[in-house]
N, C-alpha and C positions, 0 to 999 in steps of 0.2 A: 381165711376169715377177712371180711371187708372192714377196713379201718375207717371210723367215723371221725370227722374233724371235731376238735374240742372248742375252738375259739372263733368259729365263723359267725357266732351271734354276739361276740363281745362288743361292748359299746365303743371301745377304742378301735377305729379302723386300722390303725398302724399294727396292732396286735393281730388282727385278721390277716393283714398283708404278709406279716412274717410267717404265720402258719401256712398261708397259701403257697409261698415260695418253698417252705420246707416240705409240704405235701408234694409239690411238683417234682422236687428233687429226689426225695426218699421213697415216695410211694409210686410215682408215675415215671421215674427215671428221666425227668426233665422234659417229658412229652406233654406240652401244653394242650394240644388237641385232645389227647386221650383223657387228660384231667378234666377239661371242660365237658367232655362227654360223660365221664363218670360222675361228675358233680354238677350235672345240668340244672339241678334245682336252684343253683346260685347264679345262673345266667352269666351276665357280664359284670356282676358285682365287683369282681376282683379288680376291674379297671378303676372303679371309684376308690377302692381300698389303696391301690397303688398310688393314685393321685394324692390322696390324703397323707399317705406315708411320706411322699416326696416333699410335701409342704410342711407337715407338722410333726414328723417323727422325732422323738427325743434322742439325745446322744446314746443313751443306754439301749434303746430299741435298735438303733443303727448298728451298734456293736453286735447284737444278736444276729441281725440280718447278715452282717459281714461274715460272722462265724459260720452261718449256713452256707453262704456262697463260696467261701475260701476253703471249706473242708475242715475247719476246726471242729464243728459239730458233724459227726459222721453218722448220725441216725436221727430219726424223728424223736426218739426218746430223749436224746441229749438236748434237742431243741426245746422240747416241752419243759425240761428241767430249767432251762435258761429263761423261758417265758414265765414260769412259776416264780422264779426269783424276782423278775421285773414286777410281778403283780403282788408280791408280798407287801402288806401294809407297812409303811414306814412311820416310826414314832415322831409325832409333832406336838408342839404345845404341851399340854398337860401330860400326854403320853411320854414325850421326850424327857420331861422333868421327872416323871416317875421312873423312867428307865435308868437315869444316871446313878442313883444309889444302888440299883441292882448290879450295874456294871462294876461299881466299886466293891460291892460285896463279893462278886465273883472273883475279883482280883485278890481279895483278902482270903477267900476260901482256897484259892489256888496256892497261895503262899503258906497258909496254915496247914493244909493237908499234904503238900509236896507230892510225892509219888502216888499217894492214895487218891488224889483228885481225879475226877472222871471228866474227860473232855467231850464225850459222846452225847450230844444234845438229844438225839432221837431216843437214846436209852433212858436218859433222865426224864424226858417227856412221857415215855411209856410207863416209867415207874410212878410218876405222879398220877397218871390216868388209871392205873390199876388199884390205887389205894382205896378208893371208895368201895369197890367190890369186896376187897379184903376186909374192910371195916364192917361191912354188912354181914359178912360170913363169920366175923369174929375169929379170923384165922390165927393159929398159933405162931410162935416165932419160927418153928420148923417149916410151916407152910409159907411164911413170908420169905424165908431163905430159899425155898424151892422155887417160888415165883421169881425171885431175883435171878436165879440160875436160868430159868426159862426165858426171861427177858434178854439175858446176855446172849443166848443162842440165837434169838430172833434179831437183835439189834447190834450185836458186836461179834458176829461170827468171824470176821477177819481181823478183829482187834480184841483178842481175849484179855480179860481183866486179870490183874495180879491179885493175889490173896487180899492185899490191903485195899485195893479198889473194890473187890467183892464185898468186903465188910462195910465199906463206905456206902455201897448201894443198898445193902440190907438195912443199915441203920437209917438211911434216907427214907426208904419205903416205910419203915416202922414209924418214923416221925410223921409222915403224911397220913398214915392210918390213925395215929393218935389224934391228929388235928381234926379228922372227920368225926371221931368219937366224942371229942370234948365238947360238952354243951356250953353255950355262952349267953349273956344277957340279951344280945341282939336277937338271937333266935327266939328267946322267950317273948320279946316284944312282937315278933312276927306272928307267933302262935296266938298271942293275946289280941291281935288285930281282928281275929275271927273272919279273915278273908281267905277263902279257899284258893282263889287264883294266885294271890300273893304268896301263900305258903307253898303251893305247887311249883310256882316259878322258882322260888328260893331252893326248893328241893332239887330241881333240875340243875341249877347253877352249882350247888354243892357237889353234885355228882361228878361234874366235869372240872371243877376248880377248887383246889385246896386253899386254905387260908394263906393270904399273902401273895397268891398268884393272880395272873390276869387272864381274861377270857375275851375273845372276840365274839360279840353277841348281836347278830343282826336281828331286825324286826321279824323277818321271815323265819329264822331259826327259832327265836323265842316263842313265836306264835305256834309253831309246829311242836316244839318240845312241851310247852305248857298247855296245849290244847285250848288256846283262847284266840280271840280275834286279834288282828294286827292293830286295830284301834285301841285295844286294851293294854298292849305291851308298854307303851310309853308311860302311862300313869303308874303301872305296876313297878316299872324300873325306877321311876322317880321316887316312889314310896320306899323301895329298898335302899336307895341312896340316902333319903332323909332319915331313915332309921339307923344309918351307920353301918349297914351290912355290906354295902358296896361303895366304891368311889369311881365316878366316871372319869377316866383318864383321857379318852378321846371320843368326841361326839361322832356319831355316824352321819354319813352323807349319801343320799341316793339321788342321782341325777342321770341324765342321758350319757354323760361321759365318765361318771365316777360312781362306784358302789363301795363306799368305805364303811366297814363295820364299826359299830360303837365298841369301845374296849373298856371293860370294867375291871377293877381290882377288888378281889374279895378281901375285906379288912381282916387283919390278924398278923401274926408274925410272918416275915418273909421266909420262903422255902430256903433251906440251907443244907449244904453238903457236909458241913463241919461235924466232926464226931464229938466235939466237946459240948 
């Protein structure tokens, strides 16, 4: 099966250069001629990418390149994971300010729960994401427990939970479901606005983001999810912020060298793992 590059269209040429070298090593066995022939549609672009990398690469990008060259990364998959970490949005400004109490809360939860605390972020993320579907189906406590066990198999196969951690997970999912079901005054204001696009956008955000959680929401994604034009997205989101449904913690930025998503927090209680 032919492997297609992931980042050859990325706006940062240094990222393209890293993937180019990883491709040459892991896919073409270091054979530059074979690679140029196999990826002829890119011509000599790699020379520009290499030149840009040499002049502008960040220290973190150079670390990934070194890991490719010195054998620390032993596969293309490992390199992709490292690149994904480089591209993960970092909290700045309002987003950083918003993150600090969450970090403190996590420390409190860890101390409060002790051995029942769950360190597995992917498992907790999956638990949050499944809550909306469970709330729509009005699932029973037994169904929620079964879903928790299913998520453990998917996301903690090599790190089985203790009985105490399993109970923490079940209770966490139940609270997320309850938050989706609980009506509030903000939603009443959104309904009373008699704006179908506004209500539909809000419904999509609710589907992916429980109360107190944050969501990266690009204009392209919002337009696709809510079936509206990109020009309509900004006024709709501003209206949701003005109604108190959301708080903008990081403004989005779209330019040739950066595609930073806007990050919103859905107002309400923060997600918590605590059992009390």
